[in-house]
C-alpha positions in Angstrom: 109.4 81.2 94.5 108.1 85.0 95.4 107.2 87.4 93.1 106.8 90.8 94.5 104.3 93.5 92.0 105.6 97.3 93.2 105.6 100.2 91.4 107.0 103.3 91.9 103.2 105.8 92.0 104.4 108.9 90.2 107.3 108.9 91.3 109.8 110.2 88.8 113.1 108.5 88.9 114.8 109.7 85.8 116.4 112.6 87.2 118.4 110.7 89.9 119.0 107.8 88.0 120.6 110.0 85.0 122.4 111.5 88.0 124.2 108.4 88.7 125.3 107.2 85.4 124.6 109.9 82.5 123.6 106.7 79.7 122.0 104.7 82.2 118.6 104.6 80.1 119.8 103.0 77.4 121.3 100.5 79.9 120.0 96.8 79.9 116.8 95.6 82.2 118.9 94.1 85.2 121.4 96.7 85.1 118.6 99.5 85.3 116.5 97.5 87.5 119.7 97.0 89.6 120.6 100.7 89.7 117.1 101.7 90.3 117.1 99.6 93.7 120.1 101.2 94.8 118.7 104.2 94.5 116.1 103.0 97.6 113.2 104.1 95.9 110.0 103.6 98.6 110.2 100.1 99.5 113.2 99.1 97.2 114.3 95.1 96.8 114.6 95.2 100.7 111.3 91.8 100.7 113.4 90.0 97.9 116.8 91.0 99.7 114.9 89.9 102.6 113.3 86.4 100.9 116.6 85.0 99.4 118.2 85.4 102.9 115.4 83.1 104.1 116.3 80.9 101.5 113.6 81.8 98.9 113.7 82.3 95.0 112.4 85.9 95.0 111.8 89.2 92.1 111.2 91.9 91.8 108.3 93.5 89.3 108.1 97.4 88.9 105.1 97.5 87.0 104.3 101.2 86.6 108.0 102.2 85.3 107.2 102.0 81.7 110.7 102.4 80.4 112.0 99.2 82.7 108.7 97.4 82.2 109.4 98.2 78.1 112.9 97.0 78.1 112.0 93.6 79.5 109.9 92.9 76.7 112.1 94.2 74.0 115.1 91.7 75.4 112.3 89.0 75.4 110.7 89.2 72.5 107.5 89.9 74.0 105.0 93.1 72.6 101.8 93.6 73.7 99.0 96.0 72.9 99.9 99.6 73.9 96.7 100.3 75.9 96.9 97.4 78.5 101.4 97.5 78.2 101.1 97.0 82.0 99.5 94.5 82.8 100.2 92.1 79.3 104.0 92.6 80.8 102.8 91.8 84.4 101.3 88.6 82.9 104.1 87.7 80.9 106.5 88.2 83.3 104.6 85.9 85.4 104.2 83.4 82.5 107.9 83.3 82.5 108.6 82.9 86.7 105.9 80.7 87.5 106.2 81.9 91.4 104.1 80.3 93.6 103.2 82.5 95.9 102.4 87.1 94.4 103.1 89.5 96.6 101.4 92.6 96.1 102.7 95.8 97.9 99.5 97.7 98.5 96.4 97.8 97.2 97.0 100.3 94.4 97.6 97.6 91.5 94.5 96.0 92.7 91.7 98.4 92.3 89.4 96.7 90.2 89.1 97.5 86.6 93.1 99.2 87.0 94.3 97.2 84.2 92.1 95.9 81.2 88.7 97.3 80.6 87.4 94.4 79.3 86.7 92.8 82.7 86.3 96.0 84.7 85.1 94.3 88.1 88.0 92.1 88.4 90.9 93.2 90.6 94.4 91.8 89.8 94.5 88.7 92.5 90.7 87.7 90.3 93.1 87.9 87.2 96.2 86.6 88.0 94.5 83.6 89.3 92.3 83.0 86.5 95.2 83.5 84.3 97.8 80.9 86.2 96.8 77.8 87.5 100.5 77.4 89.3 99.9 80.4 91.4 99.3 78.9 95.2 98.9 82.7 96.9 98.8 85.5 96.6 99.6 88.4 99.6 98.6 91.7 99.7 100.4 94.3 102.3 98.5 97.5 102.9 99.3 100.9 104.4 96.5 102.5 103.9 92.7 101.7 104.5 90.8 101.2 101.1 87.8 99.5 99.6 87.1 95.8 100.5 87.1 94.9 96.3 90.5 95.3 96.2 91.1 92.2 98.6 89.0 89.5 96.8 90.8 86.5 96.4 93.6 87.5 98.0 94.5 85.1 100.5 96.4 86.1 102.8 96.0 90.2 103.8 98.2 92.3 106.1 97.3 95.7 107.9 100.7 97.6 108.9 99.0 99.2 112.2 96.2 98.2 114.2 93.7 100.7 112.8 93.7 99.3 109.5 93.4 96.3 110.5 90.6 97.3 112.9 89.1 98.7 109.5 89.2 95.5 107.2 87.2 93.8 110.4 84.9 95.9 110.3 84.3 95.0 106.7 84.6 91.2 107.7 87.8 90.8 106.3 91.0 89.4 108.4 94.0 90.7 108.5 97.5 90.1 109.7 99.0 92.7 111.3 102.5 93.2 109.7 104.4 96.4 111.2 106.7 98.9 109.0 110.1 97.8 108.8 113.0 99.3 107.8 116.4 98.7 106.0 119.2 98.6 107.6 121.3 98.3 104.6 120.3 101.7 103.6 122.3 103.3 106.4 124.9 102.0 104.8 124.9 104.4 101.4 124.7 107.2 103.3 127.6 109.4 103.8 128.6 111.4 106.9 126.5 114.8 106.4 128.5 116.7 109.1 126.1 118.8 111.6 122.3 118.3 110.9 119.9 120.4 108.7 117.0 119.5 111.5 117.1 118.5 114.6 113.0 117.4 114.8 111.4 116.1 111.4 108.3 113.4 109.7 108.1 112.3 107.2 105.3 110.7 105.9 101.3 110.3 106.0 99.9 112.3 108.8 96.3 109.3 108.0 95.6 105.7 109.2 95.5 106.0 112.4 93.5 109.6 112.4 94.8 110.5 115.3 98.0 110.6 113.7 96.7 114.1 112.1 96.2 115.6 115.3 99.1 115.1 116.9 101.4 116.4 114.0 99.4 119.7 114.0 99.9 119.9 118.1 103.8 119.8 117.2 103.2 122.2 114.7 101.8 124.5 116.9 104.2 123.9 119.8 107.5 122.8 118.8 110.2 123.6 115.4 109.2 120.4 113.8 109.9 120.1 109.9 107.2 117.7 108.3 106.9 116.1 104.5 103.8 115.3 103.4 101.6 113.7 100.7 98.5 115.5 102.2 97.7 119.5 103.6 98.0 119.4 107.3 
């Protein structure tokens, strides 16, 4: 049994969910989670679908979607400290699911002190291992180079590019190279749009590796590329 800890990282999904169905925010937890997955935000539920195809029992926890997590708490008779609702709800969900493996989608959740002030120097992997003896392994995917303290007590670290793998190697941490992939089921949801709006596009990060930044600068100067980035170019 595998539980993936995913996040929206500040993306406001409420408007798109409401456009899908006006009363959707009043719907039960499982219905709302399914609707969120149908929106295909960020990684969506591609991981759990893939694991189930391979015969594993897989679940998704979107730990920073406050409405969704608190709805789970209401339906399951769980109330936690308002100041630490994120970690409290995560722990209660894990306690009930009893997974063998925790998969951290990204390193953001493992920032030491992110969830609890009582153990500010510990990351989530350390906290979960102390709390639950039934967890056999914690895996983490790193799509961006980060501080080594976020990988403490992580049993398997995946790096999404050779540059990131080299970053961790310089810090003395081994990782497994695992490139980003595309979920082909998304294509089934896309309707034909007729003529394309853009001829040449890029969406994503211009960092990691740093050489990507300079490639994009050249493209912007020498072509009609349209880019969507979180960082300035």
